N, C-alpha and C positions, 0 to 999 in steps of 0.2 A: 485224217491227212497223214501220209507217210512222213516220218521225221527227217527224211533226206530231201524233201522238197525245199524250194526257196519261198520264203514268206516275206510279206511286206505289210507295213502298217504305219499310221501316223503315231509318232512317239511323244508328241507334245499335246497339251490339252487343246481340244477343238475350240476355235474362236480366234478373233483378230489379235495379233501379237507382233512383236518385232521380228521374232525368228520362229520358224516351225521346222520340225525335223521329220523326214520320212526315213524309216529304218528298213533295211533289207538284211536277211540272213539266210544262208544256204549256198549250195554249190554254184548257182547261177547269178549270185549277187554282183560279182564283178562284171560279168558279161552284160548284164542289164545296165549297169552304170556306164559301161563303155559304149553301149548302144545309144544311151541318152546323151552322150558327149561325143558322138562320132565326128571325125574330122578335126579333133583337138588333140593336144599332146596326151600321151598315155598317162593313166593315173598312177601315182606313186604310193606305195604301201605306207600306211601309218603317217600320212602327210596331209595337211589341209590343202586340197587342190581347188583353186578357183576356176570354175567352169560354167559355161552356159548349158542349161538343160533344155534339150530339144525334143519335140514330139517324135516318136519313133517312125511314123509314116509320113506326116506332112512336113517334118523338119522345122515347124514353127518353134521359135524360142519361147519356152514356157517360163523360164526364170534364169537368173544367174546367182550362183551361191557356192558354198563350200562343200566339196565332196570329200568325206573322210573314209577311205577304204582300209580294212584290216584283214589280213590273211589269217585263217585259222591255223593252229589252235589258239593264237594269241589275240583273242577277242572275247567279248562278254559271253557269247554263246558257244565259243570253241569252234565255230564255223567261219567261213568267209562272210564278212559283214560289210555293209556300206551304210553310212549315214549321209543323207542329203540335207544340208542345213540351208534353208531357204527363207524367203520373206514369209511372214506369218499370215498371209491371206488364206482363209479357209477354202475359197474357190481355187486359188492357185495350188495349194497343197493337194486338194482332191484331184486336180488335173494331172499332177506329177504322180500321185499314187495310182491313178487309173492307167497312166503310161507304163508304170512298173508291172501292173497286172496284165496289161496287153502284151508285154514281153515275156510272160510265162510265170511270174510270181503268183503265189496264192495269198489270199487275205489271211493274216495271222489271227489265231484265236486268242481269247483272253489269256494273258500270261505266257504265251508260247515262247517268247524270247527267253524268259527266265527258265521255263521248262526245259528248253534245249541246253541252257547252261547247266542245269541239274543233270541231264543225261550225259553231258560231256565231262562231268566231274568238277565243274567250276564252282559249284555251290552244293552244300548239303541241303536236305529237305528243310531243315530248321532255318538255314540261312535264306532259302527261297521264300519261306513264310515271312521271314523278317523283312525281306524286300517289300512285300505287300504291306506289312505293318508300317514300314517307313513311309511309303507313299500315302497311306491312309491316315497317318498320325494326325490327330486333331487337338493335341495338347502337348505341352512341353514334356510331361512325364512319358507320354506315349512315344514321342520322338527320341528321348534319351534311351528308353528301354529297347526300342527297335534298333537303334544304332548299336547298342551293346550286343544284341542278339546277332546282328549281321557281321560285326567286326571282331567279336571275340567268340570263344568256344561255348556257345549256349547249350551244347549237348551234354556238358560235363555232369550236371545234376541227374539227368536221365540215365547216363551211362553208369553213374555210381549205383543207381537203383538196379539197373540191368545186371551189374556185376554181383550184387548181393543175391538177386534171384537165381542167377546161374550157379553161384556157389551153393545156395540152398538146394537146388535141383541136383547138383553133383553129390551132395551128402545123402540124398534119398536114393539116387540111382546106384551108388556104390554097392550097398548090400544087395540090391535087386539084381545087378549084373554079375556080381561075384559072391554068391551066397556062401560058398565054401570057405571064404577068407574072413567072414565076419561072425563073431559070436553074438548071442542074444544081447549081451552087455554092450558090444560094439554097435549093434543096430540101434539100441536105445539111445546111446550117446550120439550117433549120427542123426537120428531123428530130432533129438533135442537141439543139436547144432543147427539143423535145417530150420527148425521153428524159430530159433533166435535170429537167424539171418533173415527169414521172411518177415519177422516183426520189425526189424530194422529197415528193411525195404519198404514195408507198408508205412512206417513213420515218415520216411523220405517222400513217399508219394503224397501223403496227407499235407506235408509242407508245400509241395508243388501245387496241390489243389487250392490251397490258400492263395497262392500266386494267381491261379486261374480265376478265382473269384475277384481278386483285385484287378486283374486284366479286364475282365468283363465290365467292372465298374468304370474303369478308365475309358473303355470304348463307348459305353453307354453315356457317360458324363452325367451332368446334373440338369434336370428339367426345371426351368423357372417359368411359371405361368403368371402373366399379367392379367389381373381381373379387376372388375369394378362395374359401376353403372354406366349406361350409355353417355358418351360425350364428356367424360371426365378427363380425357387426354391419354388413354392407354396407348393408342397407336402413335401419338406424338412421342411418348416416352420410349416406346419400342424403337422408333427411328433414331431418337437421341442416343440410346444405348448402342445401337448398331453403327451410329455415325454416318448413316446414309438413309435416304427416304425410301425404305422398303415397303411401307404400308401407306395406303391412301388415307389422307387426313382431310377432314372437312368439319364445318360447324354443324352439319346435319347429324342429329343423333342416329345411331344405328348404321353408320357407314361401313363398319367392319361386321361382316356376317359370318365368314368362315374363319376358323382359327388359322393363324399364320405362324409358321415356325422357322427360325433361323438360328445358326450356330455362331457363337462368339467365344472368345477366351476371357476368362476372369481369373486372375491370379495364376495363370498358366494352366487352368483346368478347362476342359471342354464343357460348354454350357449351351443348352438348347433353350432359347427364348420363345415363348408362345404368347402371341397377342390374341385375345379372345373377344368375342362379341360382348356387348354390354348386357349385364344382367339387370333386368328391371322387375318391378313388382308385378306388372300385368303385361304379358306379350300383346302387341297390337294386332298381330296377324300370325298365320301359320309359319311363315318364314322366320319371323321374330322368335316364335316358340322353338323352332328347330335350331336356330342359331344359339339360343340360350341353352338348349340341351347339349349342344356340341361344346359349349364353354364349360358346362358342368362336368362333362366327360374328361375334358382337358385337366380340370382341377383334380380329378381322381388320380391322374397320372403324375401329378406335380410332386417334385421333391421340395420345392420352395414356392411360395406364393407371394407375389408382389401386388398388394392391394392398393388401388389408386382411388383417392377421394378427391372431391372438388372443393377448393377453398371458398368458392363463391356460394355453394349450397350447404356446406357442412355435411354432417352425417345424416343420411336419409334412412327411414325405417327399414326398407328392404336391404340396405347395406349392413344393418346390424346382423341380419341372417347370414350374410356372406362372412362376416367376421367370426360369427359363432361356428360356421362350418369349417373354417381353417384354423381355429384357435389351437388345435393340437399339432398342426404342421409348422415347420419353420416358415416364418413369414415376416414381411416388412409392411408398414403402412405409410404410404407417401401421400401427402396432400398437395395436389397439383394446382397450378395457376396462381401461385403467390405473387406473380408479376402484376396481377390485377387487384390484389388485396392480401392482407396477412392471413395466416392460419387463424380461424375463429377461436376466440378465447374459450377455454374449457373443452376444446375438441379432444385433446389427449385424454382428459379425465373421462369424457364421454365414451371414447373408444376403449379405454381401460388399459392403455399402454402408450409408450412414446410414439410420436408421429414425426415425420420429417417433411418440412415444407420445401417444395421444389417448384421449378417452372421448367417443363420439358421443352418449351419453345425457346426460352431465354437462356437455358443452361444453369439456372440458379440451383445451387446445392446438388448438382448431378454428381460431382466428384465425391461428395459425402455419401450419397445414395449408393454409388458404385462400390465404395469402400465397405459399407455395411453389407451389401449384397455379396461381395467377394468373401467376407468372413463367414457368411452363412454357407456359401458354396464350399469353402474349405472344410467346414464342419460336416457338411453333407457327404463329402468324399470319404470321410472316415479316417481313422488312424492307420488302417491296414494298407500298406503300400506294397506293390509287387516288386520282388527282387529281380524278376525277369518276366518277359511275356510268356504266358502259357495260353495258347489259343484254344478255341472250343474243340477243334479236332484233337489236339494233344490232351486236353482234359478228358475227352471221351475215352481215349486209350488208357489214361491213368486210372480212370474209374473202373474200367474192365480189369486192369491188373490188380487194383486194390481189392475188388470183389473176389477175385480168384485167390489172392493171398489170404483174405479173411476166411474163405471156405477151407483153404489148406490148414490154417492154424486151428480152426474149430474141429477139423476132422482128424488131425494128427493122432495116430495111435488107435483110431476107431475104425479106419477103413483100410483096405489093402494098399500096399505101396504103389501099385501101378495107378491107382486113383489119385494118390498124392502127386505123383510125377505129372499126371495129366493137368492137375490144377496149377502146378508151378510152371508147366510148359505153356499154359494159357496166359499166365501173367507175363512170362518172358516174351511170348509172341506179340503181346499188346505193346510192350515197350519197344520191341524191334520195329513194329509198324510205325510207332510214333517217330522213330529216328529215320524212317525211310528204308529200312531193311526188310527184305522178304515181302515187298509190296510192288505190284505191277505198275508200269507207267500209266495204264488206263485208270487204275484206281487213284493214282496221284492226281491225274487230270481232273477226275470227278470230284475228289475231296478237297483239293487245295487250289488248283489253278483256275477253277471255274469262278472264283471270287476275285480274280485279278482284273485289272483294266487291260484293254487291248493296247498293244504297243509296248508293253513292259515284259 
């Protein structure tokens, strides 16, 4: 799609809500908005205009809402833009969006509004990525880091590395470009200086790669698998932790067949809760066998396991095997249904570790369970925290630069100078691509904006 076209998209999440926003950007934005409000007072720039929105051909009133038009370059995208703030009915919003498309707008691609802001110089590439990270933040730490990247100069550590590489390259290129002005002793000194600068740049990259690893951990979060025998109350506990009835609960053993995953926040950390099918000694049929296998696969991906036992039955023989399987993983043992009777005497000794009596349906000791689980989550996130967000794309470019610098340092003095300049040039180009320099708009669309949501 040409970047001078007019685009339109729903800018709010799809679904019923109090307000929904249809966003337009491009040279025909105002004309489309004026066509939708024909016969009413002209729209005022940067003003909340209360207007009826009418169908472009039938004249039917689609809605009444606020129209907020902004002339470029004083807008998010740097272009003429219009936001239609309407009632949040999905059908209503779709009808208004279709009216915009009928008047010549094109459907926006994922992230295209932010992409146009980048092309207009409103945002750097790192800030554009921070917009995506802000929208996708699933924990307090992610939100804080995304804000920092968007509203401060997140490029500074990368530019510091780029400066060191550029100075290193200049030291090598000097004797190569002006050989008559350098003695052998000067050349040796220049190469030594270039190697020292490259080593400093590489050390800076390695620190940033630690941030990349911490960023990936933040995005991945912690996986907590709820496991146990059939009908011990795993699904009831899942619903209690989520605080809404996500999983079907019944007295019939084996109600849960597929693993069900949902995200929650514990201690400000992103946590994926997985409710699994009951693990029994002998599967009753093929479906039961497949459900059990899926549960075991979930256990293999677990960072933490929450084992649920039944206060009415105590520890069953096949549950001992489950305890043995997860003994080396961070885990908790909860004894459910204490509302029908206490935790059996000696169960903790039989299990071989402390147990916590709870009632998932009555809420007994759920606060204590949540506290214990939160502490395990905080331990699982590790002590390494990201100083700034370093995305997978950025980490890839950093690794390219680190590899080239390593090759340069190991080859210095052993290969011709033009090979050394090539290696340093490769490292510099990687950091420039990271920063959005010397990279085409098509490459940016493919590597960055394809992961955005539509309407941003």
